[in-house]
C-alpha positions in Angstrom: 0.4 -1.0 20.2 -1.4 -4.1 21.6 -2.0 -6.9 19.2 -5.6 -7.0 20.3 -8.1 -4.2 19.7 -10.2 -3.1 22.7 -13.9 -2.7 22.3 -13.5 1.0 23.2 -11.0 1.6 20.4 -13.3 -0.2 17.9 -16.4 1.8 19.1 -14.5 5.1 18.8 -13.3 4.2 15.3 -16.8 3.1 14.2 -18.3 6.2 15.7 -15.8 8.5 14.0 -16.4 6.8 10.6 -20.2 7.1 11.0 -19.9 10.8 11.9 -17.7 11.4 8.8 -20.1 9.5 6.5 -22.9 11.6 7.8 -21.2 14.8 6.8 -22.8 16.4 3.7 -25.3 15.1 1.2 -22.6 13.6 -1.1 -21.0 10.6 0.6 -17.6 11.1 -1.1 -17.6 14.8 -1.6 -14.0 16.1 -1.6 -12.5 12.6 -1.6 -9.5 11.8 -3.8 -9.4 8.3 -5.4 -6.7 6.2 -3.8 -4.9 3.0 -4.5 -6.2 0.6 -1.8 -4.6 -2.5 -0.3 -5.8 -5.9 -1.5 -9.4 -6.4 -0.3 -10.1 -2.7 -0.3 -11.4 -2.2 -3.8 -15.0 -1.8 -2.6 -14.6 1.8 -1.7 -17.9 2.2 0.1 -17.3 -0.9 2.2 -13.8 0.3 3.1 -14.7 3.8 4.1 -17.8 2.8 6.1 -16.1 0.0 8.0 -12.5 1.3 8.5 -12.0 2.1 12.1 -8.5 3.7 11.6 -6.8 1.2 13.8 -3.7 0.9 11.5 -3.6 -2.9 12.0 -3.2 -3.3 8.2 -0.4 -0.9 8.1 1.5 -2.7 10.9 0.8 -6.1 9.3 2.1 -5.3 5.8 5.4 -7.1 5.4 6.6 -4.9 2.6 5.6 -1.7 4.4 3.8 -0.2 1.5 0.5 0.7 3.2 0.2 4.1 4.8 -2.5 6.2 6.4 -4.1 8.6 3.9 -3.5 12.3 4.8 -6.2 15.0 5.2 -5.6 16.4 1.7 -6.9 13.0 0.4 -10.3 14.1 1.6 -12.1 14.0 4.9 -13.6 10.6 4.5 -10.3 9.1 3.2 -8.2 10.6 6.1 -6.5 7.8 8.1 -7.8 5.1 5.9 -5.2 2.8 4.3 -3.6 3.5 0.9 -0.7 2.2 -1.0 2.6 4.1 -1.1 5.3 2.9 -3.5 7.4 6.1 -4.0 8.9 5.9 -0.5 11.9 3.8 -1.8 15.3 4.9 -2.9 15.1 4.7 -6.7 17.1 2.5 -9.0 17.5 -0.4 -6.6 16.5 -3.6 -8.3 17.8 -5.7 -5.4 16.2 -3.6 -2.6 12.7 -2.2 -3.3 9.3 -2.6 -1.8 6.0 -3.5 -3.6 2.8 -5.4 -3.0 3.3 -9.1 -3.6 -0.2 -9.9 -2.3 1.5 -12.1 0.2 1.3 -14.9 -2.4 4.1 -16.8 -0.7 3.1 -15.9 2.8 0.2 -16.6 5.2 -1.3 -19.3 3.0 -1.6 -16.7 0.2 -3.9 -14.5 2.2 -2.7 -10.9 2.3 -1.6 -10.1 5.9 -3.3 -6.7 5.8 -6.7 -8.5 5.2 -6.0 -11.0 7.9 -5.3 -8.3 10.4 -8.3 -6.1 9.6 -10.8 -6.4 12.5 -13.7 -4.7 11.0 -14.2 -6.2 7.5 -13.0 -3.0 5.8 -10.6 -5.2 3.8 -12.4 -8.2 2.3 -11.2 -10.5 -0.4 -13.7 -11.5 -3.2 -14.9 -15.1 -3.0 -12.9 -16.0 -6.1 -9.7 -14.3 -4.8 -6.4 -15.4 -6.5 -3.2 -13.6 -5.6 -2.0 -14.1 -9.2 -5.0 -12.4 -10.7 -5.8 -9.7 -8.1 -5.6 -6.1 -9.3 -5.3 -3.1 -7.0 -4.4 -0.4 -9.5 -2.8 0.4 -12.9 0.6 1.9 -13.6 0.6 5.1 -15.7 3.7 6.4 -17.4 4.2 10.1 -17.9 6.3 10.5 -21.0 7.1 14.1 -20.1 9.0 12.9 -17.0 10.3 9.5 -18.2 14.1 9.6 -18.9 13.7 7.1 -21.8 11.4 9.6 -23.6 13.2 12.8 -22.5 16.9 12.1 -23.0 18.4 8.6 -22.8 17.9 4.9 -22.3 16.4 3.8 -19.0 15.2 0.3 -18.3 14.4 0.2 -14.5 10.6 -0.1 -14.8 10.8 -2.6 -17.7 13.3 -4.8 -15.9 11.7 -4.8 -12.5 8.3 -5.7 -14.0 9.9 -8.8 -15.5 11.7 -9.5 -12.3 8.5 -9.5 -10.3 5.9 -10.7 -12.8 7.9 -12.9 -15.1 8.4 -12.5 -18.8 5.0 -13.8 -19.8 3.0 -11.7 -17.4 5.0 -8.5 -17.5 3.0 -5.4 -18.1 5.8 -3.2 -19.3 7.3 -3.7 -22.7 9.4 -1.7 -25.3 7.3 -0.3 -28.1 10.1 -0.7 -30.6 11.8 -3.8 -29.1 11.8 -5.6 -32.5 13.8 -2.8 -34.3 17.2 -4.0 -35.2 19.1 -0.7 -35.0 21.6 -0.7 -32.1 21.1 3.0 -31.6 17.4 2.9 -31.3 16.0 4.1 -28.0 13.7 1.6 -26.5 10.7 3.3 -25.1 8.7 1.6 -22.2 4.9 1.2 -22.6 2.5 -0.1 -20.0 -0.1 -2.7 -20.9 -3.0 -1.9 -18.5 -4.6 -5.2 -19.2 -1.6 -7.0 -17.6 -0.8 -4.6 -14.8 -1.9 -5.6 -11.3 -0.8 -2.4 -9.6 1.9 -4.0 -7.5 4.0 -0.8 -7.5 7.4 -2.3 -8.3 7.9 0.0 -11.3 7.1 3.1 -9.2 9.4 2.0 -6.5 12.5 1.8 -8.7 11.8 4.7 -11.1 14.7 7.1 -11.1 13.0 10.1 -12.8 13.0 12.2 -9.6 16.7 11.7 -8.8 18.7 14.9 -8.6 19.4 16.1 -12.1 16.9 13.7 -13.8 14.0 16.1 -14.1 13.1 19.6 -13.1 10.3 20.3 -10.6 8.8 16.8 -10.8 6.1 16.4 -8.2 6.0 12.6 -8.7 7.9 9.8 -10.4 7.4 9.2 -14.1 5.5 6.0 -13.5 2.9 5.9 -10.8 0.2 3.4 -9.9 -3.3 4.9 -10.2 -6.5 3.8 -8.6 -8.9 1.5 -10.5 -11.7 3.3 -12.2 -15.3 2.8 -11.0 
């Protein structure tokens, strides 16, 4: 694909978006809430301006942005969403997550820089260290630590990525002295930025780990409101 977007492509994208927005009385009827890339938290702005050019997907250095499928809703289809489960689980030295390009491109997310239409826009007070794109939720029914045995992948990768002080995952009984105590991970939503590292390494869906699990035990969810 050419690095430059033609006027024809832009017009087609804008026209398609306008047509979809005009469908039905309820603007987001049938849409599923999605975790959006940095700069995409204003849902109305993203849906109305996205021209489905995939420039943000191509620009993402971590390859964690994908095009939303049809089952995410007609208005969401082909708009950008984050995908963190497309990694082989349990690899603390080889996983993909959103680092907000904090150490790249002058700290400006490359997806935002590549967006030609303004669908992805950073707030005026943007700070990569404070930006939040979602919140991790832990399903205790699927989590290995709660179901059967000790597991530390989400806990450890959160500290690896965020640092000890800013880590959003902790053990609820970490101060108990008994060596046989099972340490159970808990997510602090106030500290989670939705980077997806925990979801990327979660091993709950490995063969033999759970039965009929449709998703990993810890998954980043969209921000409310």
